[in-house]
C-alpha positions as CSV (number, residue, x, y, z in Angstrom):
1,M,-0.2,-8.2,22.2
2,L,2.0,-6.3,20.2
3,E,4.7,-4.6,22.2
4,R,6.7,-1.9,20.0
5,P,9.3,0.5,20.2
6,R,8.7,3.9,21.7
7,P,6.7,5.7,19.0
8,S,8.9,8.9,17.4
9,L,9.2,11.4,14.6
10,G,11.4,11.6,11.5
11,V,12.2,13.7,8.7
12,C,13.8,13.4,5.4
13,Y,16.8,15.4,5.0
14,Y,19.1,16.3,1.9
15,P,22.3,18.0,3.1
16,E,23.8,17.2,-0.6
17,Q,21.3,20.1,-1.3
18,W,21.9,22.6,1.6
19,P,25.6,24.5,2.2
20,E,27.2,22.5,5.0
21,E,27.1,25.6,7.6
22,Q,23.5,24.7,7.8
23,W,23.5,21.4,8.8
24,E,24.4,21.5,12.6
25,G,22.1,24.3,13.0
26,D,18.9,22.2,10.9
27,F,20.3,19.3,13.4
28,G,19.8,21.1,16.5
29,D,15.9,22.6,15.5
30,M,15.2,19.1,14.6
31,H,15.9,17.7,17.7
32,D,14.3,20.8,19.3
33,A,11.1,19.4,17.1
34,G,11.3,16.5,18.9
35,I,12.3,14.9,16.0
36,R,14.8,11.7,16.2
37,F,15.2,10.0,13.1
38,V,16.7,11.7,9.8
39,R,16.7,10.0,6.3
40,I,19.8,10.8,4.3
41,G,21.0,9.6,0.7
42,E,18.6,7.7,-1.2
43,F,19.3,10.4,-4.1
44,A,22.9,11.1,-3.3
45,W,25.2,8.5,-6.0
46,S,26.1,11.4,-7.4
47,R,27.6,13.2,-4.7
48,L,28.7,9.9,-3.5
49,E,30.7,9.3,-6.5
50,P,30.8,11.8,-8.8
51,D,33.3,10.2,-11.4
52,P,33.5,5.9,-11.9
53,G,35.4,4.4,-8.8
54,A,36.2,8.1,-7.6
55,Y,34.2,7.7,-4.0
56,Q,33.7,10.9,-2.1
57,F,32.6,9.7,1.2
58,D,34.1,12.8,3.5
59,W,31.1,15.0,3.2
60,M,28.5,12.0,4.0
61,K,30.9,11.3,7.4
62,R,30.5,14.7,8.5
63,V,27.1,14.3,8.4
64,L,26.5,11.4,10.5
65,D,29.3,12.2,12.5
66,L,26.7,16.0,13.5
67,A,23.6,13.9,13.7
68,N,25.4,11.6,16.5
69,A,26.6,15.0,18.4
70,K,23.2,16.1,18.1
71,G,21.4,13.2,19.2
72,L,19.7,11.9,15.7
73,S,19.8,8.6,14.4
74,I,20.0,9.0,10.5
75,V,18.4,6.2,7.9
76,L,20.5,5.7,5.3
77,G,19.1,5.4,2.2
78,T,20.8,2.8,-0.7
79,P,21.4,5.5,-3.7
80,S,20.0,3.2,-6.6
81,A,16.7,4.8,-7.5
82,T,18.9,7.6,-9.2
83,P,21.6,6.2,-10.9
84,P,24.4,9.2,-12.1
85,K,24.5,10.4,-16.2
86,W,28.2,8.9,-16.2
87,L,26.4,5.2,-15.2
88,V,24.1,5.7,-18.2
89,E,26.2,6.7,-20.6
90,Q,28.5,3.7,-19.7
91,M,25.5,1.2,-20.3
92,P,23.0,3.0,-22.3
93,D,20.7,-0.3,-22.1
94,M,20.3,-0.3,-18.4
95,L,17.4,2.1,-19.0
96,A,13.9,0.6,-19.1
97,V,11.8,0.5,-22.2
98,D,7.9,1.3,-21.8
99,A,4.8,-0.5,-23.1
100,Q,4.7,1.1,-26.5
101,G,8.6,0.2,-26.7
102,R,10.2,3.7,-26.3
103,Q,13.1,3.6,-23.9
104,R,13.1,5.7,-20.8
105,K,15.5,8.6,-20.2
106,S,17.4,9.7,-17.8
107,G,17.2,13.0,-16.0
108,S,14.9,12.3,-13.4
109,R,14.5,9.0,-11.2
110,R,13.8,5.4,-11.3
111,H,15.3,5.4,-14.5
112,Y,16.6,1.7,-14.5
113,C,15.5,-1.7,-15.6
114,F,14.9,-4.1,-12.5
115,S,16.2,-7.0,-14.9
116,H,19.1,-5.5,-16.1
117,S,22.6,-7.8,-14.3
118,G,24.6,-5.0,-15.1
119,Y,22.8,-2.2,-13.3
120,R,22.5,-4.8,-10.7
121,N,25.9,-5.4,-9.9
122,E,26.8,-1.8,-9.9
123,C,24.1,-1.0,-7.1
124,A,25.9,-3.7,-5.7
125,R,29.2,-2.3,-5.6
126,I,28.0,1.2,-4.3
127,I,26.1,-0.2,-1.7
128,Q,28.9,-2.5,-0.8
129,K,31.0,0.3,-0.3
130,L,28.4,2.5,1.5
131,A,28.0,-0.1,4.1
132,E,31.7,-0.8,4.6
133,E,32.1,2.4,5.2
134,F,29.3,3.4,7.6
135,G,27.8,-0.1,8.5
136,A,28.7,0.6,11.9
137,H,28.7,4.0,12.5
138,P,26.9,5.2,15.6
139,A,24.9,7.4,13.8
140,V,23.3,5.0,11.2
141,A,20.4,3.6,13.3
142,A,18.1,1.4,9.7
143,W,18.5,1.3,6.3
144,Q,16.3,2.1,3.5
145,T,16.5,0.2,-0.2
146,D,16.2,2.8,-2.9
147,N,12.8,4.7,-2.8
148,E,9.2,3.9,-3.7
149,Y,10.3,0.8,-5.9
150,G,6.9,0.9,-9.1
151,C,6.7,4.6,-8.7
152,H,6.3,6.4,-12.0
153,D,5.1,3.0,-14.0
154,T,8.6,1.4,-13.8
155,V,7.7,-2.1,-12.8
156,L,6.9,-3.7,-15.9
157,S,10.2,-2.9,-18.5
158,Y,10.2,-4.5,-22.0
159,S,13.4,-4.2,-22.5
160,N,15.9,-6.6,-23.9
161,A,17.2,-7.6,-20.9
162,A,13.6,-8.3,-19.6
163,L,13.0,-10.1,-22.3
164,I,15.9,-12.8,-22.0
165,A,15.3,-13.1,-18.3
166,F,11.7,-13.8,-19.0
167,R,12.5,-16.6,-20.9
168,T,14.5,-17.6,-18.6
169,W,12.0,-17.5,-15.8
170,L,9.6,-19.4,-18.2
171,R,12.0,-22.4,-18.7
172,L,12.5,-22.5,-14.8
173,K,8.7,-22.9,-14.3
174,Y,7.3,-25.0,-17.1
175,K,10.5,-27.0,-18.1
176,T,8.8,-27.9,-21.4
177,I,7.6,-25.5,-23.8
178,A,4.8,-27.9,-24.4
179,A,3.8,-27.5,-20.6
180,L,3.5,-23.7,-21.4
181,N,1.7,-24.4,-24.4
182,K,-1.1,-26.1,-22.8
183,R,-1.3,-24.0,-19.4
184,W,-1.4,-20.7,-21.6
185,G,-3.8,-22.4,-24.3
186,N,-1.9,-21.5,-27.0
187,A,-4.1,-23.6,-29.1
188,F,-6.2,-20.1,-29.1
189,W,-5.3,-17.9,-32.1
190,S,-2.3,-20.3,-33.6
191,L,-0.2,-19.0,-30.4
192,E,1.5,-22.0,-29.9
193,Y,5.4,-21.9,-29.7
194,R,8.3,-24.3,-30.4
195,E,10.8,-23.1,-28.0
196,F,11.0,-20.8,-24.8
197,D,13.3,-18.5,-27.6
198,E,10.3,-17.9,-29.2
199,V,8.4,-16.4,-26.4
200,D,8.3,-12.3,-26.8
201,L,7.3,-9.9,-23.9
202,P,3.3,-9.2,-24.5
203,N,3.2,-5.6,-25.4
204,L,2.7,-4.2,-28.8
205,T,0.2,-7.1,-29.9
206,V,-2.2,-6.0,-32.5
207,T,-4.9,-6.6,-30.0
208,E,-4.9,-7.9,-26.4
209,P,-2.0,-10.7,-25.9
210,N,-3.0,-13.9,-24.2
211,P,-3.8,-13.1,-20.6
212,S,-2.1,-16.2,-19.5
213,H,1.1,-14.8,-21.0
214,Q,0.6,-11.2,-19.7
215,L,-0.3,-12.6,-15.9
216,D,3.0,-14.5,-15.8
217,F,5.2,-11.8,-16.9
218,R,3.2,-9.6,-14.3
219,R,4.4,-12.3,-11.8
220,F,8.1,-12.7,-13.5
221,S,8.2,-8.9,-12.9
222,S,7.6,-8.7,-9.4
223,D,9.9,-11.1,-9.0
224,Q,12.6,-9.2,-11.0
225,V,12.2,-6.3,-8.1
226,M,12.4,-8.7,-5.2
227,A,15.7,-10.3,-6.4
228,F,16.8,-6.5,-7.1
229,N,16.1,-5.7,-3.2
230,R,17.6,-9.0,-2.0
231,V,20.9,-8.0,-3.5
232,Q,20.7,-4.8,-1.3
233,T,19.5,-6.7,2.0
234,D,21.7,-9.7,1.8
235,I,24.9,-6.8,1.5
236,I,23.5,-4.8,4.0
237,R,23.1,-7.5,6.4
238,R,26.6,-8.9,5.8
239,W,28.2,-5.2,6.6
240,S,25.9,-3.2,9.1
241,P,24.7,-6.1,11.1
242,G,21.8,-5.4,14.0
243,R,20.2,-2.5,11.9
244,P,16.8,-2.9,10.3
245,I,16.1,-2.4,6.8
246,L,13.1,-0.9,5.6
247,H,11.9,0.3,2.1
248,N,9.2,2.9,1.5
249,F,6.2,1.5,-0.7
250,M,3.8,4.2,-2.2
251,G,0.5,4.0,-1.6
252,S,-1.8,2.3,-4.2
253,S,1.1,1.4,-6.3
254,L,0.3,-3.0,-6.8
255,D,2.9,-3.4,-10.0
256,F,5.0,-6.0,-7.6
257,D,4.0,-8.1,-4.5
258,H,4.7,-5.9,-1.2
259,F,3.6,-8.8,0.8
260,S,6.5,-10.7,-0.8
261,L,9.1,-8.1,-1.4
262,A,8.9,-7.3,2.6
263,R,9.5,-10.8,4.0
264,D,13.3,-9.9,2.7
265,L,12.9,-6.6,5.3
266,D,12.6,-6.0,9.1
267,I,10.0,-2.9,8.7
268,A,7.8,-2.3,5.9
269,G,7.5,1.7,5.3
270,W,5.1,3.6,3.3
271,D,4.7,7.4,1.6
272,S,1.5,9.2,2.8
273,Y,0.1,11.9,0.6
274,P,-3.3,11.8,1.5
275,L,-4.3,15.0,-0.7
276,G,-2.5,13.8,-3.5
277,F,-3.9,10.4,-3.8
278,L,-7.4,11.7,-3.3
279,S,-7.3,13.4,-6.7
280,R,-6.5,10.0,-7.8
281,L,-9.1,7.7,-6.5
282,P,-12.4,6.3,-8.1
283,V,-14.5,8.7,-6.2
284,S,-17.1,10.6,-7.3
285,A,-16.4,14.3,-7.7
286,Q,-18.6,15.1,-4.8
287,H,-16.3,13.0,-2.5
288,K,-13.4,14.2,-3.7
289,T,-14.7,17.9,-3.2
290,R,-15.8,17.2,0.8
291,Y,-12.7,15.5,1.7
292,L,-10.5,17.6,-0.6
293,R,-8.4,19.2,2.4
294,A,-8.2,15.9,4.8
295,G,-8.2,13.2,2.2
296,D,-10.2,10.0,2.0
297,P,-11.1,9.1,5.5
298,D,-10.0,5.4,4.7
299,F,-7.1,5.7,2.3
300,C,-4.3,6.2,4.8
301,A,-5.6,3.9,7.2
302,F,-6.2,1.1,5.2
303,H,-2.7,1.1,4.3
304,H,-1.6,1.8,7.5
305,D,-3.4,-1.8,8.0
306,L,-1.5,-3.3,4.7
307,Y,2.1,-2.5,5.5
308,R,1.8,-3.1,9.6
309,G,0.8,-6.9,8.1
310,C,3.5,-7.0,5.7
311,C,6.9,-7.3,8.4
312,R,5.1,-9.1,11.7
313,G,3.6,-5.3,12.8
314,R,6.5,-3.1,12.3
315,W,6.1,-0.4,9.9
316,W,6.9,2.8,9.8
317,I,5.6,6.3,7.5
318,M,8.6,7.4,5.5
319,E,7.1,10.0,4.2
320,Q,4.2,12.0,5.4
321,Q,2.5,14.7,3.4
322,P,3.4,18.1,5.3
323,G,1.0,20.9,3.3
324,P,0.6,21.0,-0.4
325,V,2.6,18.6,-2.9
326,N,3.3,19.3,-6.7
327,W,2.6,16.2,-8.4
328,A,-1.0,15.5,-8.4
329,Q,-3.6,17.0,-10.9
330,Y,-4.6,19.6,-8.1
331,N,-2.9,20.5,-4.9
332,P,-4.6,22.0,-2.2
333,A,-3.7,22.6,1.2
334,P,-4.6,20.5,4.1
335,H,-7.1,22.0,7.2
336,A,-4.9,23.3,9.9
337,G,-4.7,20.4,12.3
338,M,-4.3,17.7,9.6
339,V,-0.9,17.0,9.7
340,R,-1.5,16.5,13.2
341,L,-4.1,14.4,12.9
342,W,-2.9,12.6,9.6
343,S,0.1,11.5,12.2
344,L,-1.9,10.7,15.5
345,E,-4.0,8.4,13.4
346,A,-0.9,6.4,11.8
347,F,0.5,6.0,15.7
348,A,-3.1,4.7,16.6
349,H,-2.2,1.8,13.8
350,G,0.8,1.0,15.1
351,A,3.3,3.3,13.6
352,E,7.0,3.0,15.1
353,V,7.9,6.3,13.4
354,V,6.2,8.8,11.3
355,S,8.9,10.7,9.3
356,Y,8.0,14.0,7.1
357,F,8.9,14.9,3.5
358,R,11.0,17.2,3.9
359,W,12.5,19.2,6.7
360,R,12.9,22.1,4.3
361,Q,11.2,22.8,1.0
362,A,13.6,22.8,-2.0
363,L,14.5,26.1,-3.5
364,F,15.4,24.4,-6.9
365,A,14.7,21.5,-9.1
366,Q,11.6,19.3,-9.7
367,E,10.0,19.5,-6.3
368,Q,10.0,23.1,-5.5
369,M,6.9,23.3,-5.5
370,H,6.5,20.7,-2.5
371,A,6.0,21.9,0.8
372,G,8.5,21.2,3.6
373,L,8.1,21.4,7.1
374,N,10.2,24.8,6.6
375,R,10.0,27.1,3.9
376,P,12.5,27.8,1.6
377,D,14.3,30.7,3.4
378,G,14.6,28.0,6.7
379,T,11.3,29.9,8.7
380,P,9.0,27.5,10.1
381,D,5.7,26.6,7.4
382,M,2.1,25.1,9.6
383,G,3.2,22.0,9.3
384,L,6.2,22.2,11.9
385,S,3.8,23.6,14.8
386,E,1.7,20.4,14.5
387,V,4.6,18.4,14.4
388,R,6.0,19.8,17.7
389,Q,2.2,19.4,19.3
390,V,2.5,15.5,18.0
391,A,5.7,15.5,19.8
392,T,4.2,16.8,22.8
393,E,1.3,14.4,23.0
394,L,3.1,11.4,22.1
395,E,4.5,11.7,25.6
396,Q,0.8,11.0,26.9
397,L,0.6,8.2,24.6
398,S,3.8,6.6,24.5
399,S,1.8,3.3,26.4
400,I,-0.6,2.5,23.2
401,K,-0.7,-1.0,23.0
402,L,-2.3,-3.2,20.0
403,E,-4.2,-6.6,19.5
404,Q,-5.4,-8.2,16.6
405,A,-8.6,-6.8,15.2
406,P,-11.7,-8.7,15.1
407,A,-11.9,-8.3,11.1
408,A,-9.7,-9.3,8.3
409,L,-9.6,-8.0,5.1
410,I,-7.4,-10.3,2.5
411,F,-5.4,-8.6,0.0
412,D,-3.9,-9.5,-3.0
413,Y,-1.3,-8.3,-5.8
414,E,-2.2,-11.1,-8.3
415,A,-5.9,-10.4,-7.9
416,A,-5.2,-6.5,-9.1
417,W,-3.1,-7.7,-11.9
418,T,-5.8,-10.2,-13.0
419,L,-8.5,-7.8,-12.9
420,E,-6.5,-5.4,-14.9
421,I,-5.3,-7.5,-17.4
422,Q,-9.0,-9.0,-18.0
423,P,-11.2,-6.0,-16.2
424,H,-14.6,-6.8,-18.7
425,T,-15.2,-3.3,-17.7
426,E,-12.5,-0.4,-17.2
427,E,-14.4,0.8,-14.0
428,Y,-13.6,-2.2,-12.4
429,V,-10.6,-1.4,-10.1
430,Y,-9.5,-3.8,-7.8
431,L,-8.3,-0.9,-5.2
432,G,-11.8,0.8,-5.5
433,V,-13.1,-2.7,-4.4
434,A,-11.0,-3.3,-2.0
435,L,-11.1,0.3,-0.5
436,S,-15.3,-0.3,-0.3
437,F,-15.2,-3.4,1.6
438,Y,-12.8,-2.0,4.4
439,R,-14.4,1.6,3.9
440,A,-17.9,-0.3,5.3
441,L,-15.6,-2.3,8.0
442,R,-14.3,1.3,9.0
443,R,-17.8,3.0,9.5
444,I,-18.8,1.0,11.8
445,G,-16.0,1.2,14.0
446,L,-14.2,-2.1,13.2
447,N,-10.1,-2.4,13.9
448,V,-9.3,-4.3,10.6
449,D,-6.1,-6.3,9.2
450,V,-5.2,-6.5,6.1
451,I,-3.8,-9.5,5.4
452,P,-2.2,-11.9,2.8
453,Q,-3.4,-15.5,1.6
454,E,-1.4,-17.2,3.4
455,S,-2.1,-15.5,6.8
456,S,-3.7,-17.4,9.4
457,L,-7.6,-17.2,10.1
458,D,-7.1,-17.7,13.7
459,G,-8.5,-15.2,16.4
460,Y,-10.7,-13.6,13.6
461,K,-14.6,-13.6,13.8
462,L,-15.1,-11.8,10.4
463,I,-13.0,-12.6,6.9
464,V,-13.9,-10.2,4.2
465,I,-12.6,-11.1,0.8
466,P,-12.7,-8.7,-1.6
467,S,-12.6,-10.0,-5.6
468,L,-9.9,-12.6,-5.5
469,P,-9.8,-14.4,-8.9
470,I,-7.2,-17.2,-7.8
471,L,-7.6,-18.4,-4.8
472,D,-4.5,-20.5,-2.9
473,P,-5.7,-24.0,-2.3
474,D,-4.6,-24.1,1.0
475,L,-6.5,-20.5,1.7
476,V,-10.0,-22.8,0.5
477,K,-8.8,-25.5,3.2
478,R,-8.6,-22.6,6.1
479,L,-11.6,-21.0,5.0
480,K,-13.4,-24.2,5.5
481,D,-12.6,-25.4,8.9
482,F,-13.1,-21.3,9.9
483,G,-15.9,-20.8,12.5
484,G,-16.4,-16.9,11.8
485,E,-18.5,-15.2,9.2
486,I,-17.0,-15.0,5.9
487,L,-18.1,-12.3,3.3
488,I,-17.0,-13.2,-0.6
489,A,-17.1,-10.7,-3.4
490,P,-17.7,-11.7,-6.8
491,R,-15.2,-12.7,-9.4
492,T,-13.7,-15.1,-6.5
493,C,-12.5,-18.1,-7.4
494,S,-12.9,-17.1,-11.2
495,K,-9.9,-17.9,-12.7
496,T,-7.3,-20.7,-12.3
497,E,-3.7,-20.4,-11.5
498,D,-2.9,-20.5,-14.8
499,F,-5.8,-17.6,-15.7
500,Q,-8.5,-19.7,-16.8
501,I,-12.2,-20.6,-16.1
502,P,-12.6,-23.3,-13.7
503,S,-13.6,-26.7,-15.6
504,N,-16.5,-26.6,-13.2
505,L,-17.3,-22.8,-13.1
506,P,-16.4,-20.3,-10.4
507,P,-16.6,-19.9,-7.8
508,G,-14.5,-22.7,-8.7
509,P,-13.3,-24.6,-5.3
510,L,-15.3,-22.2,-3.1
511,Q,-18.4,-24.3,-4.0
512,Q,-17.2,-26.9,-1.6
513,L,-18.2,-24.1,0.9
514,I,-21.4,-22.7,-1.0
515,P,-23.0,-24.8,-3.5
516,I,-23.3,-21.6,-5.9
517,K,-22.0,-21.9,-9.8
518,V,-22.0,-18.9,-11.8
519,Q,-23.3,-19.6,-15.5
520,R,-22.8,-16.4,-16.6
521,V,-21.4,-12.2,-15.8
522,E,-22.0,-9.4,-17.1
523,S,-20.7,-5.7,-16.7
524,L,-22.9,-2.5,-16.6
525,P,-22.0,0.9,-17.1
526,S,-22.4,2.9,-13.8
527,F,-24.8,5.2,-15.2
528,A,-27.1,2.3,-15.4
529,P,-27.1,0.3,-12.0
530,E,-29.9,-2.3,-11.0
531,R,-32.0,-0.8,-8.0
532,L,-33.5,-3.5,-5.2
533,T,-35.3,-3.1,-1.7
534,W,-34.0,-4.7,1.5
535,K,-35.4,-4.4,4.5
536,S,-37.7,-1.4,3.4
537,S,-34.3,0.5,1.9
538,G,-33.6,1.3,-1.8
539,Y,-30.5,0.1,-2.8
540,E,-28.5,-0.1,-6.0
541,V,-26.1,-2.9,-7.3
542,G,-24.1,-2.3,-10.4
543,L,-21.1,-2.6,-12.6
544,W,-20.6,-6.6,-12.0
545,F,-24.0,-8.7,-12.1
546,E,-23.1,-12.9,-12.0
547,H,-25.8,-14.9,-13.0
548,V,-26.1,-18.1,-10.8
549,E,-27.3,-21.5,-10.2
550,T,-28.2,-22.5,-7.1
551,E,-30.6,-24.2,-4.5
552,I,-30.1,-21.4,-2.1
553,E,-32.8,-18.6,-1.6
554,P,-31.3,-15.2,-2.3
555,F,-31.0,-13.1,0.9
556,I,-31.0,-10.1,-1.2
557,A,-32.3,-10.3,-4.8
558,L,-33.4,-7.5,-7.7
559,P,-37.5,-6.9,-8.2
560,S,-37.4,-9.9,-10.8
561,G,-36.0,-12.3,-8.4
562,E,-32.5,-12.6,-9.6
563,G,-29.9,-13.5,-6.5
564,V,-27.7,-10.6,-5.6
565,A,-26.5,-12.1,-2.4
566,F,-26.6,-15.8,-1.0
567,R,-26.0,-17.2,2.3
568,K,-25.4,-20.8,3.8
569,G,-24.5,-21.1,7.5
570,T,-21.6,-18.6,7.7
571,Y,-20.5,-18.1,4.1
572,T,-22.0,-14.9,2.5
573,Y,-21.6,-15.0,-1.4
574,L,-22.0,-11.6,-3.2
575,A,-23.0,-12.4,-7.2
576,A,-23.4,-8.8,-7.8
577,L,-20.7,-5.7,-6.7
578,P,-23.3,-3.3,-4.3
579,S,-23.5,0.1,-3.8
580,Q,-21.6,1.4,-1.1
581,E,-24.7,1.8,1.1
582,L,-26.0,-1.5,0.9
583,L,-22.4,-3.3,1.4
584,D,-22.5,-1.2,4.4
585,A,-25.6,-2.6,5.6
586,I,-24.7,-6.3,4.8
587,V,-21.4,-5.6,6.3
588,A,-23.1,-4.4,9.6
589,E,-25.5,-7.1,9.2
590,L,-22.4,-10.0,9.6
591,A,-20.9,-8.0,12.2
592,D,-24.1,-8.3,14.3
593,E,-23.7,-12.3,13.4
594,A,-20.1,-12.5,14.5
595,Q,-21.2,-10.3,17.8
596,L,-18.6,-8.3,16.9
597,E,-19.1,-4.3,19.0
598,T,-19.2,-1.6,17.0
599,V,-19.7,1.8,17.4
600,Q,-22.3,4.5,15.7
601,L,-20.3,7.4,14.1
602,P,-20.8,10.7,12.4
603,K,-20.3,10.7,9.0
604,G,-16.7,11.5,8.0
605,V,-15.3,10.3,11.7
606,R,-13.5,7.4,12.3
607,T,-12.0,5.2,15.0
608,R,-9.1,3.3,16.1
609,R,-9.1,1.0,19.5
610,C,-5.7,0.3,20.9
611,R,-7.0,-2.1,23.7
612,D,-7.9,0.1,26.6
613,V,-7.6,3.6,24.5
614,Q,-10.0,4.8,21.8
615,F,-8.9,6.9,19.1
616,F,-11.0,9.5,17.3
617,F,-10.7,11.4,13.9
618,N,-13.0,14.2,12.4
619,Y,-11.7,14.1,8.3
620,N,-15.1,16.6,7.9
621,P,-14.8,20.0,6.8
622,E,-16.9,21.1,9.8
623,P,-16.9,20.1,13.4
624,A,-18.4,17.1,14.6
625,T,-20.3,15.7,18.0
626,L,-19.5,12.3,19.7
627,H,-22.1,10.7,21.3
628,L,-20.1,9.1,24.2
629,P,-20.5,8.1,27.7
630,A,-21.2,10.8,30.5
631,R,-18.3,9.4,32.5
632,T,-15.7,9.1,29.6
633,E,-12.1,9.7,30.5
634,F,-10.6,12.1,27.5
635,L,-6.8,11.8,27.5
636,L,-7.0,14.5,24.1
637,G,-9.7,16.4,22.5
638,S,-13.3,16.2,23.8
639,R,-17.1,15.4,22.3
640,E,-17.1,18.2,20.6
641,M,-14.6,17.7,17.4
642,P,-13.3,20.5,15.7
643,V,-12.4,20.6,11.8
644,A,-9.3,18.3,11.6
645,G,-9.8,17.4,15.7
646,V,-8.5,14.1,17.4
647,T,-10.3,13.1,20.4
648,V,-8.9,9.9,22.4
649,V,-10.5,8.2,25.5
650,R,-9.7,6.0,28.0
651,T,-12.5,2.6,27.9
652,T,-13.1,-0.6,28.8
653,G,-14.1,-3.7,27.3
654,A,-13.0,-4.4,23.8
655,N,-14.0,-4.6,20.1
656,R,-14.7,-8.0,20.1
């Protein structure tokens, strides 16, 4: 069982953007609202060092002293996400270059290349100065490195610095150019190299570059983010020992491996914008319309479970949407009560802190259309009253305890890169596939852990593997020893580590577990699904279909007899991508086989169990009714859930 710190609230604040005479009143109002953590500093480099070497830290010290006097704890951000213009002028080649060969410009944020050693050194310099100055300050409770690595498509840089670093990375990995040529399959299209300095970056080619080349570049780029972050964490640990270090990951950002980077952190944070993210999800217009003011019922929960799995159970929300945002395709306001729902759902999934972006809506610049807890004139916006309510309700829910979930979903960033490099159909999107499997588990009320390939499988009863083209050999061994149910999606084990088709055909080493051999694959347009009947109900499969050779009789098949789903013992393999309804039915059957306790939920309602307390969340645009035992003890809410309603009950038994 995970014991965790007392749940707390936080907020993002930018003292450099407001007159100093407002700081004391703002901090007092934050404390009165129940807020205990304040994030500052992540965009303040030009105020901390307006000219090279001319440090102006006095204002930051006044902020920290004032926060300490008001009983607030500071999360101090490193300012590397926004290098000042004078630094760009000093080293203009520090700017990243996009895939079209265009150099990015300063004038917004995240305008740097992770591979530029000069910029990395400049970051180390300013961060060391900050840590030396403030690392022992009593108000500094934690540090945040940078801000949203990967946001705005900034991981992949095609600069000269990246080219030089990539060639060095390849030398270390392959040792000889002959080994690289063989493992990349460079006999194809006369791509063989004589030396590492002939290898270019995989962009601006006439048609698609070698997929092995692309995958290694994605691996390299992910490693560069980790190396950049490690410079910062090493400095902070030396000069500010004992303070936890976190980073605020961006939801649905898959360009680097968050699991790997999190090994250098104490806490994983993520920035939760349910309405903004909904506009970008690969879901139907009908789905987006229904959840326009609530957000997808599973997107945020998926990320809660993902980041809980990154840092040994420790995670925060660093930016929680408090109202309309400014950056999506369209920016509706949430239902009244949704800020409260999102907050309580995060705590139900184990968040230690939920921090809102931002305290006051900006009067100027790029984000002035982004709502805050307060309006630009300082008067409270709708979100602030809900935050006050959450602060009060946390007193009733402070004893929440978490346990390992009965089901685990294996998530893998390299899988996302592999499927993006060679999708075979543009509609096969890894995050969308992973969410569909997660959604099926959540719709029957199961708690879910989202875990990387290397995680232990001990204690789980059901493992779900969305498309996972490259499997770690050790995972195959652990799946072989696993005693519970395993659901395997198509395209799993379809590639080797070097991005080649397994010599014994897919699913490669998984044939040790289930005797299936994929002979041919085809991708289908979404407007032409295949239809079938299973257990007297009609369903569809689409986008992806595998024609397999096996002696196993399919338990789900097309009218032609072509197999869709196969089962041997506790292993279930899907040879096609099911519709959500069919996937829901398959997952429900496997949960029954695993003897898991499931819940019948109204459409659009989700649940989360925390030992002897169970939460219910209504994402619907209309009220919902829960069917609960007559003698249920209600801690919050009731059976009748309003729009954005939250019900919390005391329960017995366990979801396992």
